[in-house]
TINUSE-732022 format. One record per residue (C-alpha): x, y, z; residue number from 1; residue in one letter. Coordinates in Angstrom, 2 decimals, padded with zeros to 5 digits. Each point is the difference from the previous one (the first is absolute). Layout:
BEGIN
<<X Y Z> NUM 'a'>,
...
This chain:
BEGIN
<<009.03 021.30 -044.63> 1 'm'>,
<<-000.96 -002.31 -002.86> 2 's'>,
<<-003.34 -001.13 -001.36> 3 'a'>,
<<-001.23 -003.31 001.45> 4 'p'>,
<<-000.39 -001.46 -003.49> 5 'g'>,
<<003.56 000.86 -000.93> 6 'e'>,
<<001.27 -001.47 003.25> 7 't'>,
<<-001.96 -003.19 -000.60> 8 'g'>,
<<001.46 -000.39 -003.48> 9 'i'>,
<<003.53 000.61 001.31> 10 'l'>,
<<-000.47 -002.50 002.81> 11 'l'>,
<<-001.46 -002.60 -002.32> 12 'e'>,
<<003.11 000.29 -002.17> 13 'd'>,
<<002.32 -000.11 003.01> 14 'l'>,
<<-001.86 -002.99 001.45> 15 'f'>,
<<000.32 -001.94 -003.24> 16 'r'>,
<<003.72 000.79 -000.27> 17 'r'>,
<<001.07 -000.17 003.65> 18 'l'>,
<<-002.30 -002.26 002.01> 19 'a'>,
<<002.11 -003.06 -000.79> 20 'g'>,
<<003.25 001.80 000.80> 21 'c'>,
<<-001.29 001.38 003.29> 22 'i'>,
<<-001.48 -003.38 000.91> 23 'g'>,
<<003.31 -001.72 -000.78> 24 'a'>,
<<001.89 002.54 002.12> 25 'h'>,
<<-002.34 -000.61 002.94> 26 'l'>,
<<000.17 -003.77 -000.46> 27 't'>,
<<003.80 000.17 000.21> 28 'r'>,
<<-000.35 002.13 003.11> 29 'l'>,
<<-002.64 -002.15 001.73> 30 'l'>,
<<000.76 -003.43 -001.42> 31 'g'>,
<<-002.07 -002.07 -002.43> 32 'p'>,
<<-002.32 -001.29 002.75> 33 'v'>,
<<-001.34 003.56 000.26> 34 'n'>,
<<-000.90 000.42 -003.67> 35 'l'>,
<<-003.61 000.81 000.95> 36 'd'>,
<<001.18 002.80 002.28> 37 'l'>,
<<002.21 001.39 -002.78> 38 'a'>,
<<-002.91 000.04 -002.44> 39 'e'>,
<<-002.34 001.58 002.55> 40 'e'>,
<<002.59 002.70 000.71> 41 's'>,
<<000.24 000.84 -003.71> 42 'v'>,
<<-003.78 000.31 -000.26> 43 'q'>,
<<-000.20 002.09 003.17> 44 'e'>,
<<002.67 002.30 -001.40> 45 't'>,
<<-001.89 000.54 -003.23> 46 'm'>,
<<-003.14 000.78 002.00> 47 'l'>,
<<001.90 002.53 002.12> 48 'r'>,
<<001.30 001.65 -003.15> 49 'a'>,
<<-003.51 000.18 -001.45> 50 'l'>,
<<-001.21 001.66 003.19> 51 'q'>,
<<002.83 002.47 000.53> 52 's'>,
<<001.43 000.93 -003.40> 53 'w'>,
<<-003.07 001.81 -001.38> 54 'p'>,
<<-000.03 002.42 002.94> 55 's'>,
<<003.71 000.18 000.88> 56 'q'>,
<<001.38 -000.37 -003.50> 57 'g'>,
<<002.11 -002.71 -001.56> 58 'v'>,
<<003.39 -000.25 001.74> 59 'p'>,
<<003.05 001.13 -001.94> 60 'e'>,
<<001.28 -003.59 -000.01> 61 'n'>,
<<-003.21 -002.03 -000.11> 62 'a'>,
<<001.79 -003.33 -000.43> 63 'v'>,
<<002.13 000.52 003.12> 64 'a'>,
<<-003.11 001.09 001.91> 65 'w'>,
<<-001.77 -003.23 -000.95> 66 'l'>,
<<002.97 -002.17 000.99> 67 'f'>,
<<000.45 001.81 003.34> 68 'r'>,
<<-003.69 -000.06 000.95> 69 'v'>,
<<-000.28 -003.70 -000.92> 70 'a'>,
<<003.15 -000.78 001.98> 71 'h'>,
<<-001.30 001.88 003.03> 72 'n'>,
<<-003.44 -001.64 -000.25> 73 'a'>,
<<001.59 -003.45 -000.05> 74 'a'>,
<<002.26 000.76 002.97> 75 'i'>,
<<-002.94 001.45 001.96> 76 'd'>,
<<-002.04 -003.15 -000.70> 77 'a'>,
<<002.84 -002.21 001.26> 78 'v'>,
<<000.26 002.10 003.17> 79 'r'>,
<<-003.72 -000.51 000.67> 80 'r'>,
<<000.30 -003.79 -000.12> 81 'w'>,
<<-000.61 -001.63 003.37> 82 'p'>,
């Protein structure tokens, strides 16, 4: 378990360093017409991390966790499309 403040600082750093990379990965996966979805998935992932990491602890490989959760969020959003 980590302190919420520490988790927030870690996530802020990770967001600054990785948001573009994760967004680019999702844009390649979904196509450039879905750039908005890629960006929303990145933001949703950061929110999930802020909600779960303070209580469950920071994953051993936080970067991989962020990429996987963003990837899954994007795929789930595509599956929900009509």
